[in-house]
C-alpha positions in Angstrom: 91.8 205.0 104.6 90.7 204.5 108.1 90.5 200.9 109.4 87.6 200.1 111.7 88.8 199.3 115.2 87.3 195.8 115.4 88.8 194.9 112.0 92.2 196.1 113.1 92.0 194.2 116.4 90.8 191.0 114.6 93.7 191.2 112.1 96.2 191.7 115.0 94.7 188.7 116.8 95.0 186.5 113.7 98.7 187.4 113.5 99.7 186.8 117.1 100.6 183.5 118.6 100.4 182.6 122.3 97.8 185.4 122.6 94.2 185.5 123.9 92.2 188.1 121.9 88.6 189.4 121.9 86.8 191.4 119.4 83.3 192.5 120.3 80.4 194.4 118.7 81.2 197.9 117.5 79.9 200.8 119.6 77.1 203.0 118.1 78.5 205.3 115.5 81.4 203.0 114.4 81.5 201.9 110.8 82.1 198.2 111.6 78.6 196.7 112.4 79.4 193.0 112.0 76.9 191.3 114.3 79.2 188.9 116.2 81.7 188.6 119.0 85.0 186.8 118.2 87.6 185.3 120.6 90.9 183.9 119.3 93.2 181.5 121.1 96.5 180.0 120.2 99.2 178.0 122.0 101.9 179.4 124.3 104.9 178.8 122.1 105.6 182.1 120.5 108.6 180.8 118.5 106.3 178.4 116.7 103.4 180.8 116.1 103.3 180.2 112.3 102.9 176.5 112.8 100.5 176.4 115.7 96.7 176.1 115.4 94.6 179.2 116.0 91.1 178.7 117.4 88.4 181.3 116.9 85.1 181.2 118.8 82.3 183.4 117.4 79.0 184.4 118.9 76.3 185.4 116.4 74.6 188.4 118.0 71.4 187.7 115.9 70.9 184.1 116.7 72.9 183.8 119.9 74.6 180.7 118.5 78.3 179.8 119.0 80.7 178.5 116.4 84.4 177.5 116.4 86.9 177.4 113.6 90.6 176.4 113.5 93.3 177.6 111.2 97.0 177.0 111.0 99.4 179.5 109.3 96.4 181.4 108.0 95.1 178.3 106.3 91.8 176.5 107.1 91.8 173.4 109.3 88.2 173.4 110.5 85.6 175.8 109.1 83.2 177.6 111.4 81.4 174.8 113.1 78.4 174.8 115.5 79.0 174.5 119.3 76.4 173.9 121.9 74.5 171.5 124.1 70.8 170.9 124.9 69.4 169.6 128.2 66.0 169.0 129.6 65.8 172.4 131.1 67.9 174.6 128.7 68.7 174.9 125.0 72.3 176.1 125.2 72.8 176.0 121.4 71.2 179.4 120.7 70.0 182.7 122.2 73.2 183.1 124.2 74.8 186.4 125.3 78.4 186.8 126.5 79.1 187.3 130.2 82.9 187.2 130.8 86.2 185.4 130.1 88.9 183.9 132.2 92.3 182.8 130.9 95.1 180.7 132.3 98.2 178.8 131.2 98.2 175.0 131.7 101.7 173.6 132.4 102.2 170.0 133.6 104.8 167.3 133.5 103.9 163.7 133.9 105.3 160.2 133.3 103.5 157.3 131.8 104.1 153.6 131.7 103.4 153.1 128.0 102.8 155.1 124.9 104.9 157.0 122.3 107.2 158.4 125.0 107.3 158.0 128.7 108.1 161.5 129.8 105.5 164.2 128.8 105.4 168.0 129.1 102.2 169.9 128.7 101.9 173.6 127.7 98.5 174.9 126.7 96.6 178.2 126.8 93.1 177.9 128.2 90.2 180.4 128.0 86.8 179.9 129.7 84.0 181.9 128.0 80.9 182.2 130.0 77.5 182.7 128.4 73.8 182.9 129.5 70.4 182.8 128.0 67.8 185.5 128.6 66.2 183.1 131.1 69.5 182.9 133.0 70.7 179.5 132.0 74.5 179.4 132.1 77.1 177.8 129.8 80.8 177.8 130.1 82.8 176.9 127.0 86.3 175.9 127.9 88.8 176.0 125.0 92.4 174.9 125.0 95.2 175.3 122.4 98.6 173.9 122.2 101.3 173.4 119.6 99.6 170.2 118.4 95.9 170.7 119.0 92.7 172.5 119.9 90.0 171.2 122.2 86.8 172.4 123.8 84.3 171.2 126.4 81.1 172.4 128.1 80.7 173.1 131.8 77.1 173.4 133.1 75.9 174.2 136.6 73.7 171.7 138.5 70.0 171.7 137.9 69.7 171.5 134.1 68.5 167.9 133.9 69.6 165.2 131.6 71.5 166.0 128.3 69.4 165.4 125.2 72.2 166.0 122.7 74.9 168.3 121.4 74.8 170.7 118.4 78.6 170.1 118.2 79.9 169.4 114.7 83.0 169.7 112.6 82.7 171.4 109.2 85.5 170.4 106.8 86.2 171.7 103.3 84.2 169.4 101.1 87.3 168.4 99.1 89.4 167.7 102.1 90.9 164.2 102.0 89.4 162.0 104.7 90.4 158.6 106.2 87.4 157.2 108.1 86.4 154.0 109.9 82.8 153.0 109.8 81.4 153.1 113.4 81.0 149.7 115.2 80.2 149.2 118.9 83.6 147.4 119.2 85.4 150.1 117.2 86.8 147.5 114.8 85.8 149.0 111.5 88.1 149.3 108.5 89.6 152.6 107.5 89.0 153.8 104.0 89.8 157.0 102.1 87.3 159.5 100.8 86.9 163.2 100.6 85.0 164.9 103.4 81.9 165.3 101.1 82.0 162.0 99.2 82.1 159.7 102.3 78.8 157.7 102.3 76.0 158.8 104.6 76.4 157.0 107.9 78.2 156.9 111.2 81.9 156.9 111.6 84.3 156.5 114.5 85.4 159.8 116.1 89.0 159.0 115.3 88.7 160.6 111.9 91.6 162.0 109.9 91.4 164.9 107.4 93.9 166.7 105.3 93.2 170.4 104.4 95.3 173.4 103.3 96.1 173.8 107.0 97.6 170.4 107.4 96.3 167.2 108.9 93.6 167.0 111.6 92.6 164.0 113.7 89.3 164.4 115.5 89.2 162.7 118.9 87.7 162.7 122.4 89.4 162.9 125.8 88.4 162.5 129.5 85.3 160.3 128.7 83.9 158.7 131.9 80.6 157.4 133.1 79.4 160.9 133.8 78.6 161.2 130.0 78.2 159.2 126.8 80.6 158.1 124.1 80.6 160.0 120.8 80.6 159.0 117.2 80.4 161.1 114.0 77.2 161.3 111.9 77.6 162.4 108.3 75.4 163.1 105.2 77.0 162.5 101.9 77.5 165.7 99.9 78.5 167.8 102.9 81.7 168.3 104.8 79.9 168.3 108.1 80.5 165.6 110.7 78.1 165.9 113.7 78.6 164.6 117.2 76.1 161.9 118.0 76.1 160.4 121.5 75.6 156.7 122.2 72.7 157.6 124.5 69.5 159.4 123.5 69.5 160.8 127.0 72.5 161.2 129.3 71.8 161.2 133.0 73.4 164.0 135.0 73.6 164.4 138.7 74.8 167.9 139.7 77.3 170.0 137.8 78.3 168.6 134.4 81.7 168.8 132.7 81.6 167.1 129.3 84.5 165.3 127.6 86.9 167.2 125.4 86.1 167.5 121.7 89.7 167.4 120.4 91.3 168.3 117.1 94.9 167.0 116.9 96.5 169.1 114.1 99.7 169.9 112.4 101.9 168.3 109.7 101.6 164.5 109.6 104.7 164.0 111.8 103.2 166.3 114.5 99.9 164.5 114.5 101.5 161.0 114.5 103.7 161.7 117.6 101.1 163.8 119.4 100.0 163.0 123.0 97.4 165.7 122.9 94.5 163.5 124.0 96.5 162.1 127.0 97.6 165.7 127.8 94.0 166.8 128.2 93.1 163.9 130.5 93.2 164.1 134.3 96.4 163.1 136.1 97.0 159.5 137.2 94.8 158.2 140.0 97.4 155.4 140.7 100.0 156.6 143.2 102.3 153.6 143.2 102.9 152.4 139.6 106.0 150.2 140.3 104.0 147.0 139.6 103.0 148.2 136.1 105.5 146.8 133.7 105.0 146.8 129.9 106.3 144.0 127.8 106.0 141.5 124.9 103.5 138.7 125.2 103.3 135.2 123.7 99.6 134.9 122.7 98.5 131.7 120.9 94.7 132.2 120.4 95.1 132.8 116.6 96.9 129.5 116.4 93.5 127.8 116.7 91.5 129.3 119.6 90.7 126.8 122.4 92.3 124.1 120.3 95.6 126.1 120.6 95.9 124.4 124.0 93.8 125.5 126.9 95.3 123.0 129.3 98.1 123.0 131.9 100.4 121.0 129.7 100.0 123.1 126.6 100.3 126.4 128.5 103.5 125.2 130.3 105.0 124.6 126.9 104.1 128.1 125.9 105.6 129.4 129.1 108.8 127.5 128.3 109.0 129.1 124.9 108.5 132.6 126.3 111.1 132.0 128.9 113.6 130.7 126.3 113.1 133.8 124.2 113.1 136.2 127.1 109.6 137.4 126.5 108.2 138.6 129.9 104.6 137.5 129.5 102.4 134.6 128.3 98.6 135.1 127.7 96.0 132.5 128.5 92.9 133.3 126.4 89.3 132.0 126.5 88.6 128.5 127.6 90.7 128.3 130.8 87.5 128.6 132.9 83.9 127.8 132.3 81.3 129.7 134.2 78.5 127.8 136.0 75.2 129.2 137.3 75.9 127.1 140.4 79.1 128.9 141.3 79.1 130.6 144.7 81.7 133.3 144.3 81.5 134.1 148.0 82.9 130.6 148.7 86.6 130.9 149.6 87.2 127.6 147.9 85.7 128.8 144.6 87.9 127.9 141.6 90.2 125.7 143.6 90.0 123.1 140.8 91.5 125.4 138.3 95.0 124.6 136.9 95.8 128.3 136.5 97.5 128.8 139.9 99.8 125.9 139.1 100.6 127.6 135.8 101.3 130.9 137.5 103.7 129.3 139.9 105.4 127.4 137.1 105.8 130.6 135.0 107.0 132.7 138.0 109.9 130.3 138.5 110.9 130.9 134.9 110.6 134.6 135.1 107.3 134.8 133.0 104.2 136.6 134.1 100.7 135.4 133.2 97.9 137.5 131.6 94.4 135.9 131.6 91.3 136.5 129.4 88.0 137.0 131.1 84.5 138.0 129.8 83.0 141.3 130.9 79.8 139.6 132.0 81.8 137.8 134.7 82.9 141.2 136.1 79.7 143.2 135.8 78.7 143.3 139.5 80.7 144.6 142.5 80.5 141.1 144.0 81.9 139.4 140.9 84.7 141.9 140.6 85.6 141.5 144.2 85.9 137.7 144.0 87.5 137.4 140.6 90.1 140.2 141.0 91.0 139.3 144.5 91.5 135.6 143.5 93.6 136.5 140.4 95.8 138.8 142.5 96.2 136.1 145.2 97.2 133.6 142.5 99.9 136.0 141.2 98.3 136.8 137.8 99.9 140.0 136.3 97.1 141.2 134.1 93.6 140.7 132.7 92.4 140.8 129.1 88.7 141.8 129.5 86.5 141.2 126.5 83.1 142.0 125.0 82.1 145.4 126.4 80.9 146.4 122.9 79.3 149.7 124.1 80.1 153.3 124.8 76.7 154.0 126.4 76.7 155.6 129.8 76.0 152.5 131.8 79.0 150.7 130.3 81.2 153.7 130.8 80.2 153.6 134.5 81.3 150.0 134.5 84.6 151.1 133.1 84.9 153.6 136.0 84.4 150.8 138.5 86.7 148.2 136.8 89.5 150.7 136.4 89.6 151.5 140.1 89.2 147.8 141.1 92.0 146.6 138.8 94.3 149.3 140.1 93.5 148.3 143.7 94.3 144.6 142.9 97.5 145.4 141.0 96.3 144.0 137.7 97.4 145.4 134.4 94.6 145.7 131.8 94.1 144.9 128.1 90.5 145.8 127.0 89.1 143.9 124.0 85.8 144.5 122.3 86.1 147.9 123.8 86.2 151.6 123.5 89.3 153.3 122.2 91.8 155.3 124.3 90.4 158.7 125.3 92.9 159.8 127.8 92.4 156.6 129.9 96.1 155.6 129.9 97.2 158.8 131.6 94.5 158.6 134.3 94.7 154.8 134.8 98.3 153.8 133.8 97.6 150.1 134.4 95.7 150.1 131.1 98.5 148.9 128.9 96.5 148.6 125.7 93.1 148.4 124.1 91.8 146.7 121.0 89.2 149.0 119.4 90.8 148.2 116.1 90.4 146.0 113.1 93.3 143.9 114.1 95.1 140.7 113.2 92.0 138.6 114.0 90.1 140.2 111.1 90.1 138.5 107.8 89.1 141.6 105.9 92.1 143.8 106.5 93.6 145.6 103.6 97.1 147.1 103.1 95.3 150.5 103.0 93.9 149.9 106.4 97.2 148.8 107.8 99.0 151.9 106.5 96.3 154.2 107.9 96.3 153.0 111.5 99.5 154.8 112.6 97.8 158.1 111.7 94.4 157.4 113.2 93.8 154.8 115.9 97.3 154.5 117.2 97.7 158.3 117.5 95.3 158.4 120.4 96.7 155.6 122.5 98.1 152.0 122.7 96.6 149.6 120.1 96.4 145.8 120.6 96.6 144.9 116.9 98.4 141.6 117.9 101.0 141.4 115.1 103.2 138.4 114.3 100.6 135.8 113.0 102.9 134.4 110.4 100.8 131.2 110.2 97.8 133.1 108.8 99.1 132.9 105.2 96.4 134.1 102.8 94.5 135.7 105.6 96.6 138.9 106.0 97.4 141.4 103.2 101.1 141.9 104.0 104.4 140.2 103.7 106.4 138.5 106.5 108.8 141.5 106.8 105.9 143.9 107.0 104.5 141.7 109.8 107.8 142.1 111.7 107.7 145.8 111.1 104.2 146.1 112.7 105.7 145.4 116.1 107.3 148.8 115.9 104.9 150.7 113.6 102.1 149.8 116.1 102.6 150.8 119.7 101.1 148.7 122.5 102.1 148.5 126.2 101.5 144.8 126.1 102.6 143.8 122.6 100.8 140.5 121.9 102.7 138.3 119.4 100.0 136.3 117.6 102.0 133.6 116.0 102.9 130.1 117.0 106.3 128.9 118.3 106.6 126.8 115.1 106.1 129.9 112.9 108.7 131.8 114.8 111.2 129.0 114.6 110.7 128.8 110.9 111.6 132.5 110.6 114.7 132.9 112.9 115.3 136.5 111.8 111.7 137.5 112.9 112.2 135.6 116.1 115.5 137.3 116.9 113.9 140.7 116.2 111.0 139.9 118.5 113.6 139.0 121.2 114.9 142.6 121.0 111.8 144.7 120.6 110.6 146.4 123.8 107.0 147.6 124.6 107.9 151.0 126.2 109.5 153.9 124.3 111.5 157.0 125.1 110.6 158.7 121.9 108.7 158.3 118.6 109.2 159.8 115.2 107.6 159.5 111.8 110.3 159.0 109.2 108.1 158.7 106.2 104.4 158.3 105.6 101.2 158.9 103.7 97.9 157.6 105.1 96.8 154.5 103.2 100.1 154.2 101.3 103.1 154.0 103.6 104.1 154.4 107.2 107.6 154.2 108.6 108.1 154.9 112.3 111.2 155.0 114.5 110.8 154.4 118.2 113.7 154.9 120.7 114.6 152.7 123.6 117.7 153.9 125.3 120.4 154.5 122.7 118.7 152.3 120.1 116.1 153.2 117.5 113.7 150.5 116.3 112.3 151.0 112.8 109.0 149.6 111.4 107.8 150.2 107.9 104.6 149.0 106.2 103.5 149.7 102.6 100.5 149.3 100.4 100.8 148.8 96.6 103.5 147.7 94.3 107.1 146.6 95.0 109.6 149.5 95.3 112.9 150.6 96.7 112.0 152.6 99.7 114.1 155.7 100.4 113.6 156.6 104.1 115.3 159.6 105.7 117.2 158.4 108.8 116.1 161.4 110.9 117.1 159.9 114.2 119.9 162.3 115.2 123.4 163.2 114.1 126.4 160.8 114.1 127.0 157.5 112.5 124.5 154.7 112.9 124.7 151.0 112.3 121.4 150.0 110.8 120.3 146.4 110.6 117.2 145.7 108.6 115.0 142.7 108.1 113.2 142.6 104.7 111.6 140.1 102.3 114.0 138.1 100.1 113.4 135.6 97.3 113.5 132.7 99.8 112.3 134.3 103.0 113.5 137.0 105.3 116.9 138.4 104.9 119.0 140.8 106.9 121.1 143.8 105.7 123.7 145.9 107.6 125.0 149.3 106.7 126.5 152.3 108.4 124.8 155.6 107.7 125.0 159.2 108.9 122.0 160.6 110.6 119.8 162.3 107.9 121.0 160.1 105.1 118.6 158.0 103.1 118.0 154.4 104.2 117.3 152.3 101.0 115.3 149.1 101.5 113.8 146.9 98.8 110.1 146.3 99.6 107.9 143.7 97.9 104.3 144.3 97.0 102.3 144.8 100.2 105.6 144.6 102.1 107.6 146.4 104.6 110.6 146.0 106.8 111.9 146.2 110.4 115.2 147.4 111.7 117.4 148.5 114.6 119.8 151.4 114.5 122.5 151.9 117.2 125.4 154.3 117.5 128.3 153.0 115.4 132.0 153.1 116.2 134.9 150.9 115.1 134.3 147.4 116.5 130.5 147.6 116.7 129.1 144.8 114.4 125.5 144.4 115.6 122.7 146.3 117.4 121.3 143.0 118.9 122.0 142.5 122.6 
């Protein structure tokens, strides 16, 4: 039987990897009359074709509307979903006709200062599909595909006016498992599990994880700046559709517009967990000299009692002493070290000369400890305030700023982010954003951003073990996460055990890893304290050893020749059997777990690939270090 030409070409495209294919409308007289154009795009890794995502863009020749679907190994990841954008002058969600296509290979190498691994390699195929309306309005749809994701964005010429919204959406199979965080302006919602269709009607964070026949998919955004508006997901219960909703009803444009990437990180759970796809999509670093950017662990005492924790020179000197004794490179001074007055004249060179902070910085410097300070966004919201504050902090020798209470992803606040990012880089100040957006490629472009909150972290009293075991597969996939683990003193206010709390320092990645406990709580747990002395905040590699969202997460992160292990579990006590997939050879593995009378440490020698057995209490976990073993090696601690 004869096979129509378009059908044969479409089948060939679906079976090829690392290929850009087009099928167009049949010519008159052909038997295939399907009224659509279809373009297929997969990543450049031919050897991994069966495991890579395949994107298909379709143009309905009747309505002129675009849609995009994603599959993996012939199985559904994202069902055909609407694609389009509406501006004041043009509705580019319908009545489009195809103009032309341009393809290219994107290959890049870059090095970061924090994240899952420092050295990155990017290989993506890109296709730019150009369309127009009958009136001549132009739309370019740029699609990229790699081994771990698919992304698209819109490019519009100048003159189309403000953006009124997108028709962009993601259609998931209704029965797909879904892990969703309710949207909040500070991005600190709790993650819960539903199916795509049973999730309640409402708005959700765009860091949404789904499991389909094609594997796991995390929705995300990249390259978000003040030229646009932040996105969230709007959903109606009973459907598998999640629509892009912008923070602004109207997005001001000035000239040519390139929107952020709408990203789908996809693969098996291990691939999604270790992916750097959202960073890979982002622009290259704008900071030429990054030698002053140094990740590290931080003594942070706010959760010991807020201002009562000791916002005085004497108290902070004691904290610096403790950090120096432990070898922790930073100490954070939170809210309360300054009080803003309407009578301040920030142009006065003697402004803030009565502060004790310069004395603390000098004291800490002599002991090898850097100081990070908290500051409210409202005190940095004008160019004049930023110039005075940041210049002063740099002159004093402060190493970083923890900026709080942005609580918005609307365009004006994103424009503020653009300004503060440049200014902090100019003044050699590392940044920790709190009450903030979530990472959307920001850490590649501005590597002084060591971490962001944007998470229901240790400060929250409503966290659940399900939430804790979902974060490695959602929020922490897209970038560093300032969860602030280690608050042992908050007994009854956290859902996990002491060993799980130790494990969070590895399970959760953060370029400034803020330890939220008190010196007294650390001294009462010498095994936790000793582990904190060892754990770094920058990693050469990351692997998922075992995991299921909402149930368990065990991650291994490598620094040099040592692998650090962090496991967190929800549910009943068990003996965890974890594949030690960290490479061949023999490994000394030292674990910290919960015992009958507190934390206990176990040592064993295992071959790479063998099962690591750890007894885990209800809501528990463990931490560990693995190092190459040879006769005479008795510990991984250095």
